[in-house]
C-alpha positions as CSV (number, residue, x, y, z in Angstrom):
1,M,223.6,130.0,-122.6
2,S,223.1,131.6,-125.4
3,L,226.5,130.9,-128.4
4,T,226.2,135.1,-128.6
5,E,227.1,135.4,-124.8
6,T,231.1,134.5,-124.2
7,R,231.9,133.8,-120.6
8,P,234.8,136.4,-119.1
9,T,238.3,135.1,-119.2
10,A,240.3,135.2,-116.4
11,S,242.6,137.9,-116.5
12,E,239.3,140.5,-117.3
13,P,237.5,141.7,-114.1
14,P,233.4,140.8,-114.7
15,Q,231.7,143.6,-115.8
16,P,228.5,145.1,-113.6
17,P,225.5,144.5,-115.6
18,E,223.8,146.2,-117.9
19,G,223.1,149.9,-116.3
20,F,224.8,149.7,-112.8
21,E,228.4,151.4,-112.5
22,R,230.3,150.1,-110.1
23,R,231.3,152.8,-107.4
24,K,234.7,153.8,-106.3
25,S,235.1,153.2,-102.5
26,R,235.1,156.1,-100.1
27,L,237.8,154.1,-98.1
28,P,240.9,156.1,-99.6
29,I,239.4,159.8,-98.3
30,V,237.9,158.9,-95.1
31,L,241.1,157.5,-94.2
32,L,242.9,160.4,-95.6
33,G,240.3,163.3,-93.6
34,V,240.5,161.4,-90.5
35,I,244.2,161.0,-90.4
36,V,244.8,164.2,-91.0
37,L,242.0,166.0,-88.7
38,G,244.1,163.8,-85.9
39,A,247.4,165.4,-86.8
40,L,246.1,168.8,-86.6
41,L,244.9,167.3,-83.3
42,A,248.0,166.5,-81.7
43,L,249.5,169.4,-83.0
44,G,247.4,171.8,-81.6
45,A,247.4,170.1,-78.0
46,T,250.9,170.3,-78.1
47,M,251.1,173.9,-79.0
48,F,248.4,174.7,-76.3
49,T,250.0,172.9,-73.4
50,K,253.5,174.1,-74.5
51,S,252.1,177.8,-74.9
52,V,250.7,177.8,-71.2
53,T,252.6,179.0,-68.4
54,Y,250.2,179.2,-65.9
55,Y,251.5,182.1,-62.3
56,R,252.3,180.7,-59.3
57,T,252.9,182.9,-56.6
58,P,255.5,183.4,-53.7
59,T,254.0,180.5,-51.1
60,E,254.1,177.6,-54.3
61,V,257.7,179.5,-55.7
62,L,259.7,178.3,-52.9
63,A,258.0,175.7,-53.2
64,Q,259.9,174.7,-56.7
65,P,263.4,176.4,-56.6
66,G,265.7,176.5,-59.9
67,E,261.8,175.9,-62.1
68,D,261.7,178.5,-64.3
69,V,257.9,180.0,-64.0
70,R,256.3,182.7,-63.9
71,L,255.7,184.4,-60.8
72,S,252.5,187.0,-60.2
73,G,252.3,189.0,-57.1
74,T,251.5,192.6,-55.7
75,V,254.8,195.0,-55.4
76,V,255.8,195.1,-52.3
77,D,255.6,199.5,-50.9
78,G,259.4,200.5,-50.5
79,S,260.7,197.7,-52.2
80,I,261.5,198.7,-55.8
81,G,265.1,199.9,-56.5
82,V,266.8,200.8,-59.7
83,D,270.7,200.3,-60.3
84,A,271.4,202.4,-63.6
85,A,275.2,201.2,-63.4
86,A,274.3,197.6,-63.7
87,G,270.8,197.8,-65.5
88,T,268.9,196.4,-62.6
89,V,265.0,196.7,-60.6
90,A,264.9,194.8,-57.4
91,F,262.0,194.3,-56.0
92,E,259.6,192.3,-53.8
93,V,257.1,191.0,-54.4
94,T,253.6,189.3,-52.1
95,D,250.8,187.3,-52.5
96,G,249.1,188.4,-48.5
97,T,251.3,185.3,-47.6
98,T,255.2,185.3,-48.7
99,T,257.5,187.7,-49.5
100,V,259.9,186.9,-52.7
101,P,262.8,189.1,-54.1
102,V,263.4,189.7,-58.0
103,L,265.7,191.0,-59.4
104,F,265.2,192.0,-63.0
105,T,268.1,192.8,-65.4
106,G,266.2,195.6,-68.0
107,P,265.2,198.4,-67.8
108,R,261.7,199.6,-64.9
109,P,258.6,199.4,-66.7
110,D,256.9,202.6,-66.5
111,T,253.4,200.9,-65.1
112,L,256.3,199.6,-62.5
113,Q,254.3,201.2,-58.9
114,D,254.4,199.8,-55.3
115,G,251.3,198.0,-54.6
116,G,251.1,197.0,-58.5
117,E,250.2,194.1,-59.7
118,A,253.7,192.3,-61.5
119,V,254.0,189.6,-63.2
120,A,258.1,188.5,-63.5
121,E,259.4,185.5,-66.0
122,G,262.6,183.3,-64.3
123,A,263.8,181.1,-62.1
124,L,264.1,181.8,-57.7
125,D,268.2,180.8,-57.5
126,P,269.6,178.8,-54.7
127,D,269.8,182.2,-52.2
128,G,266.1,182.9,-52.9
129,I,266.1,186.0,-55.3
130,F,263.8,184.9,-58.0
131,E,265.7,186.1,-61.3
132,A,263.7,187.3,-63.6
133,H,264.5,187.9,-68.0
134,T,260.5,189.1,-69.1
135,L,259.2,191.4,-66.6
136,F,255.6,192.9,-66.4
137,A,253.2,194.8,-65.3
138,K,249.9,195.1,-64.8
139,C,248.1,198.5,-65.7
140,P,246.1,199.8,-63.2
141,S,242.2,200.0,-64.5
142,K,241.6,203.6,-66.0
143,F,237.7,203.0,-65.0
144,E,237.3,203.7,-61.1
145,T,235.7,205.5,-58.8
146,K,236.7,208.6,-58.0
147,E,236.7,208.8,-53.5
148,P,234.5,212.1,-52.3
């Protein structure tokens, strides 16, 4: 060691050799990215599972009384009844095996028709009537071939 060189003191961090620079650590940025990505994936999965509601057939709904579900089935011919005074629509849906009566409080959808597809959200009460708080009637396809 020459007389002109000085040794680093205990309070000074060692300096890199001349021509070299110390790279900043990327670990904090990588960890932050992983945490943000994990949070977004968890949020997306939670929102997806809460927003997905599967259709249940009348047979499945009878096995789950009191549970809030989405019922899908074919409207039984001649079963649609409207009580304008009470503001209710009553009809029956079937899956070909089981028939469930549905009671909806609200206006009758224009597309609700005999033999059409109906989707109702609600729960089956103890009397065996599906009380719907939301009702959708699927539109028939406009592009069907005409019979000769």
